[in-house]
C-alpha positions in Angstrom: 0.0 0.0 0.0 1.4 3.4 -1.0 2.0 6.1 1.5 -0.5 8.9 1.6 0.7 11.9 -0.3 1.7 14.9 1.8 -0.8 17.7 1.5 0.5 20.9 0.0 0.5 23.1 3.1 2.5 20.5 5.1 4.9 20.2 2.1 5.7 23.9 2.2 5.8 23.9 6.0 8.3 21.0 5.8 10.5 23.2 3.6 10.2 26.1 6.0 11.2 23.7 8.8 14.4 22.8 6.9 15.1 26.6 6.4 14.8 27.2 10.2 17.9 24.9 10.7 20.0 27.8 9.4 18.8 30.0 12.2 21.3 31.4 14.7 19.0 32.5 17.5 19.6 30.8 20.9 15.9 31.0 22.0 13.8 30.0 19.0 14.5 29.1 15.4 12.1 30.2 12.8 12.0 29.5 9.1 9.7 31.2 6.5 9.1 30.7 2.9 6.9 32.8 0.6 5.0 30.9 -2.1 3.0 32.2 -5.0 1.4 30.1 -7.8 3.1 27.0 -6.4 6.6 28.5 -6.8 8.8 29.4 -3.9 9.6 33.1 -4.2 12.0 33.4 -1.2 13.1 31.9 2.1 14.2 33.4 5.4 15.5 32.4 8.8 16.2 34.3 12.0 19.8 35.6 12.2 21.9 38.7 12.7 22.2 41.2 9.8 24.8 40.2 7.1 28.3 40.6 8.4 27.4 40.9 12.1 28.0 38.2 14.6 25.1 36.0 15.4 24.0 35.1 18.9 25.2 31.6 18.2 28.6 33.0 17.5 28.9 35.2 20.6 27.2 32.6 22.8 24.6 34.7 24.5 21.2 36.5 23.9 20.5 39.9 25.3 16.8 39.3 25.5 17.5 36.0 27.4 19.8 37.8 29.8 17.2 40.4 30.5 14.4 37.7 30.8 12.3 39.5 28.1 9.1 37.5 27.4 8.5 36.3 23.8 6.9 38.8 21.5 8.3 41.8 23.3 11.2 44.3 23.1 12.5 43.1 19.7 14.6 46.2 19.4 17.0 44.5 21.8 17.4 41.4 19.5 20.4 41.0 17.2 18.3 39.0 14.7 16.3 39.9 11.6 13.2 37.7 11.8 12.6 34.9 9.3 9.5 36.6 7.9 11.5 39.9 7.4 14.4 38.1 5.7 12.0 36.3 3.3 10.3 39.6 2.5 13.6 41.4 2.0 14.6 38.8 -0.5 11.5 39.1 -2.7 10.0 41.8 -4.9 6.7 43.2 -3.8 5.2 42.4 -7.2 5.9 38.7 -6.5 4.5 38.8 -3.0 1.1 40.4 -3.8 -1.4 37.6 -3.1 1.3 35.1 -1.9 1.3 32.8 1.1 3.9 32.9 3.8 4.6 29.6 5.5 6.1 29.9 9.0 7.6 27.3 11.4 9.1 27.9 14.8 11.0 25.6 17.2 12.2 26.1 20.7 16.0 25.8 20.8 16.1 24.2 24.3 13.5 21.4 23.7 13.2 21.2 19.9 9.4 21.5 20.3 7.3 23.6 18.0 6.6 27.0 19.3 3.2 26.9 21.0 0.7 29.4 19.4 3.5 30.7 17.2 2.8 33.8 15.1 4.4 36.8 13.5 5.4 39.5 16.0 3.8 42.9 15.6 6.7 44.2 13.5 6.6 41.3 11.1 2.8 41.5 10.9 3.2 45.1 9.6 5.8 43.9 7.0 3.6 41.0 5.9 0.7 43.5 5.4 2.7 46.0 3.5 4.3 43.3 1.3 0.9 42.3 0.0 1.0 38.8 1.3 -2.5 37.4 1.5 -2.2 34.3 3.8 0.1 33.1 6.6 0.2 29.4 7.4 1.7 28.6 10.8 2.8 25.1 11.9 1.5 23.9 15.3 2.9 20.3 15.1 4.1 17.9 12.4 0.7 17.8 10.7 -1.5 20.6 12.2 -1.3 24.2 11.2 -3.3 27.4 11.3 -4.2 29.5 8.3 -4.4 33.3 8.9 -6.0 35.6 6.5 -3.8 38.7 6.6 -6.8 40.9 6.1 -7.8 39.9 9.7 -4.6 41.6 10.9 -5.7 44.8 9.2 -9.3 44.8 10.4 -8.6 43.4 13.8 -5.7 45.7 14.6 -4.1 44.3 17.8 -1.7 47.3 18.0 -4.7 49.3 19.2 -5.3 47.0 22.2 -2.0 47.5 24.0 -1.5 43.7 24.0 2.2 42.6 24.0 3.6 39.3 22.9 1.8 36.6 21.0 
């Protein structure tokens, strides 16, 4: 009996999960890919700007030292987020109407990030890039599909809610 064919969302999430292995963050590794018309437009993972030392190189994380909760105070972080790196590497024309696939894993345990999502800064970039949908992995098979228009109409930045 032949194995069941992997569904398309999990196929792309699997690729994003491979991309996250290049990540250099000491807290969480994220991988992102942008897909349009069944073609991968770009990929991105969390890491320091080109030419700067990564947290994995210097051996410590400022946010970890300061015990900053996830989703807060990203101005203290050395990394460019996976979503941002994927967006930087693509033309806006190619991103309009595209889907961003996002996978996050905890460095300490290797578990998928629980209730993972784009941070507030990355949400703004995803909106402005013209990306239509974000698919976020919850476990090896389960995922959530976010309509980016919901981030526009349900503007959480007006609610003074930090983190995700």
